C-alpha positions as semicolon CSV with decimal commas, in nm:
position;residue;x (nm);y (nm);z (nm)
1;M;0,000;0,000;0,000
2;P;0,152;0,336;-0,101
3;E;0,251;0,572;0,177
4;F;0,020;0,871;0,224
5;D;0,204;1,200;0,148
6;L;0,031;1,519;0,265
7;D;0,264;1,744;0,063
8;D;0,180;1,562;-0,259
9;L;-0,189;1,593;-0,179
10;K;-0,157;1,972;-0,128
11;K;0,036;2,007;-0,452
12;T;-0,223;1,808;-0,645
13;W;-0,511;2,010;-0,493
14;Q;-0,344;2,343;-0,579
15;Q;-0,296;2,233;-0,939
16;Q;-0,663;2,148;-0,985
17;H;-0,860;2,392;-1,198
18;V;-1,147;2,551;-1,010
19;A;-1,420;2,676;-1,236
20;P;-1,536;3,029;-1,154
21;K;-1,877;3,059;-0,999
22;Y;-1,980;3,330;-1,245
23;N;-1,867;3,387;-1,601
24;S;-1,810;3,730;-1,755
25;H;-2,162;3,737;-1,901
26;D;-2,320;3,680;-1,558
27;I;-2,100;3,949;-1,400
28;E;-2,188;4,191;-1,678
29;A;-2,558;4,128;-1,623
30;M;-2,526;4,184;-1,247
31;L;-2,329;4,507;-1,298
32;N;-2,589;4,619;-1,549
33;K;-2,872;4,561;-1,302
34;S;-2,680;4,726;-1,019
35;S;-2,599;5,031;-1,232
36;R;-2,963;5,059;-1,335
37;N;-3,066;5,061;-0,968
38;Y;-2,818;5,339;-0,884
39;V;-2,950;5,546;-1,174
40;K;-3,305;5,481;-1,051
41;Y;-3,213;5,610;-0,704
42;I;-3,064;5,929;-0,849
43;L;-3,375;5,976;-1,062
44;G;-3,596;5,931;-0,755
45;I;-3,397;6,186;-0,553
46;S;-3,415;6,443;-0,833
47;I;-3,793;6,393;-0,864
48;I;-3,833;6,445;-0,489
49;E;-3,626;6,764;-0,510
50;F;-3,842;6,889;-0,796
51;L;-4,165;6,816;-0,607
52;V;-4,035;6,986;-0,291
53;M;-3,936;7,296;-0,488
54;L;-4,272;7,295;-0,666
55;C;-4,466;7,272;-0,339
56;M;-4,257;7,549;-0,182
57;N;-4,310;7,775;-0,482
58;I;-4,686;7,712;-0,480
59;Y;-4,701;7,782;-0,107
60;Y;-4,504;8,107;-0,123
61;T;-4,687;8,220;-0,437
62;F;-5,041;8,175;-0,304
63;L;-5,015;8,147;0,076
64;G;-4,686;8,292;0,191
65;D;-4,509;8,627;0,168
66;D;-4,154;8,564;0,053
67;S;-4,073;8,932;-0,004
68;K;-4,068;9,037;0,361
69;S;-3,709;8,934;0,435
70;F;-3,574;9,101;0,121
71;M;-3,776;9,416;0,180
72;T;-3,644;9,423;0,537
73;V;-3,288;9,423;0,403
74;L;-3,374;9,704;0,162
75;G;-3,535;9,897;0,446
76;K;-3,214;9,875;0,651
77;L;-3,030;10,020;0,352
78;G;-3,264;10,321;0,353
79;V;-3,510;10,213;0,084
80;H;-3,875;10,311;0,122
81;S;-4,113;10,024;0,060
82;T;-4,382;10,097;-0,196
83;D;-4,648;9,888;-0,366
84;E;-4,470;9,930;-0,698
85;L;-4,140;9,812;-0,548
86;Q;-4,301;9,508;-0,388
87;A;-4,478;9,420;-0,712
88;S;-4,152;9,452;-0,910
89;F;-3,968;9,227;-0,667
90;S;-4,252;8,972;-0,663
91;H;-4,248;8,952;-1,043
92;L;-3,869;8,918;-1,051
93;Y;-3,867;8,652;-0,780
94;F;-4,147;8,462;-0,954
95;I;-3,943;8,453;-1,277
96;L;-3,639;8,326;-1,089
97;K;-3,844;8,049;-0,929
98;I;-3,987;7,946;-1,265
99;I;-3,636;7,930;-1,413
100;S;-3,524;7,712;-1,122
101;L;-3,819;7,477;-1,168
102;L;-3,766;7,452;-1,543
103;M;-3,398;7,371;-1,495
104;T;-3,475;7,099;-1,240
105;A;-3,751;6,958;-1,462
106;F;-3,509;6,952;-1,756
107;F;-3,258;6,742;-1,562
108;V;-3,531;6,514;-1,426
109;V;-3,627;6,437;-1,786
110;R;-3,259;6,384;-1,875
111;F;-3,216;6,145;-1,581
112;Y;-3,527;5,953;-1,682
113;R;-3,415;5,924;-2,044
114;N;-3,072;5,801;-1,936
115;F;-3,239;5,554;-1,702
116;R;-3,446;5,417;-1,990
117;R;-3,135;5,380;-2,206
118;I;-2,954;5,160;-1,954
119;K;-3,122;4,835;-2,048
120;I;-3,044;4,483;-1,938
121;E;-3,002;4,367;-2,295
122;A;-2,760;4,647;-2,391
123;N;-2,417;4,534;-2,509
124;L;-2,110;4,607;-2,300
125;K;-1,969;4,901;-2,496
126;R;-2,309;5,067;-2,518
127;L;-2,364;5,020;-2,144
128;I;-2,027;5,179;-2,061
129;L;-2,110;5,481;-2,278
130;Q;-2,452;5,514;-2,115
131;I;-2,306;5,512;-1,764
132;M;-2,040;5,768;-1,859
133;R;-2,309;5,988;-2,013
134;F;-2,525;5,962;-1,701
135;K;-2,235;6,054;-1,469
136;K;-2,167;6,357;-1,688
137;T;-2,534;6,461;-1,665
138;V;-2,531;6,440;-1,284
139;N;-2,215;6,652;-1,264
140;L;-2,375;6,908;-1,497
141;F;-2,682;6,913;-1,270
142;I;-2,465;6,992;-0,967
143;L;-2,275;7,262;-1,157
144;A;-2,600;7,411;-1,294
145;N;-2,744;7,448;-0,942
146;I;-2,432;7,630;-0,825
147;L;-2,429;7,859;-1,130
148;L;-2,800;7,925;-1,087
149;L;-2,744;8,039;-0,728
150;I;-2,466;8,273;-0,837
151;I;-2,682;8,414;-1,118
152;F;-2,973;8,469;-0,879
153;T;-2,743;8,652;-0,638
154;V;-2,609;8,875;-0,916
155;V;-2,961;8,955;-1,041
156;L;-3,087;9,043;-0,692
157;T;-2,775;9,255;-0,631
158;F;-2,835;9,453;-0,950
159;F;-3,200;9,491;-0,850
160;T;-3,095;9,624;-0,510
161;F;-2,858;9,884;-0,651
162;S;-3,118;9,980;-0,912
163;V;-3,371;10,049;-0,636
164;L;-3,113;10,245;-0,438
165;S;-3,037;10,454;-0,745
166;S;-3,402;10,516;-0,833
167;Q;-3,477;10,636;-0,478
168;H;-3,151;10,836;-0,463
169;V;-3,029;10,646;-0,160
170;E;-2,658;10,679;-0,098
171;M;-2,495;10,424;0,128
172;S;-2,204;10,526;0,345
173;H;-1,869;10,366;0,271
174;P;-1,876;10,134;0,580
175;T;-2,232;10,026;0,496
176;L;-2,138;9,952;0,136
177;I;-1,832;9,752;0,242
178;G;-2,038;9,559;0,497
179;F;-2,309;9,489;0,239
180;V;-2,060;9,357;-0,018
181;I;-1,872;9,144;0,237
182;G;-2,197;9,000;0,372
183;L;-2,318;8,925;0,021
184;V;-1,993;8,749;-0,074
185;L;-1,987;8,546;0,248
186;M;-2,353;8,446;0,215
187;T;-2,308;8,342;-0,149
188;G;-1,987;8,152;-0,073
189;L;-2,147;7,969;0,219
190;S;-2,451;7,880;0,007
191;V;-2,230;7,745;-0,272
192;V;-2,035;7,533;-0,025
193;L;-2,355;7,395;0,131
194;I;-2,499;7,310;-0,211
195;W;-2,173;7,142;-0,314
196;V;-2,154;6,940;0,009
197;Y;-2,521;6,838;-0,019
198;Y;-2,491;6,711;-0,375
199;R;-2,155;6,545;-0,317
200;I;-2,304;6,353;-0,022
201;V;-2,643;6,270;-0,173
202;Y;-2,529;6,206;-0,529
203;G;-2,161;6,144;-0,465
204;I;-2,214;5,813;-0,286
205;L;-2,423;5,676;-0,572
206;L;-2,185;5,816;-0,834
207;K;-1,891;5,650;-0,657
208;R;-2,062;5,311;-0,668
209;L;-2,162;5,372;-1,027
210;G;-1,799;5,451;-1,102
211;K;-1,689;5,118;-0,954
212;N;-1,937;4,938;-1,179
213;L;-1,802;5,134;-1,475
214;A;-1,445;5,033;-1,392
215;A;-1,549;4,667;-1,361
216;L;-1,730;4,679;-1,696
217;Q;-1,429;4,840;-1,862
218;K;-1,210;4,563;-1,719
219;I;-1,443;4,298;-1,865
220;E;-1,431;4,472;-2,200
221;A;-1,048;4,478;-2,191
222;E;-1,033;4,108;-2,106
223;H;-1,294;4,010;-2,368
224;P;-1,255;4,251;-2,661
């Protein structure tokens, strides 16, 4: 009877071919499904944001008075509140809110269309391009929100100085410096908060989507 050799047994076991549990096609399908879910989550978040903004705009348009805080600031600068001034600001603010809603709605539609394009039956190269396109759309959405805030701030600043000029109100040098510094700090803080919010809410999903993209690109490289 041959002598039992543990080292030979280990060597023989290590040389045995172990079939992978999943082939590249199965992995591709799982990554496809996972990516589709991440895109669906981002779409859902954007729809919720749109609905929240819509509800807030409806509330402030018909039930609330969103001009009080701005008129209070103008009053501290020496501006006299008039019905014409309040109407002008209300119209301007309404236009800005509509622009914000239209921009959000535009990206919601873009997210939905990208979501529809990421299909289970899509081939690998097409899927990679779709994911890259979707990531680019999300980054554009974040950038657009930041730019929109800056544009709104600039518009309201020009409106403020226009009112000051029309009422012949001259601010003292310290008041002007304080107003500009406060405006810059408020805008900068708002930009940072928006950036942090979107990087947390969307960044986590984009990071996972990026991992799926890298895995799909690896599969494509291994199976051209």
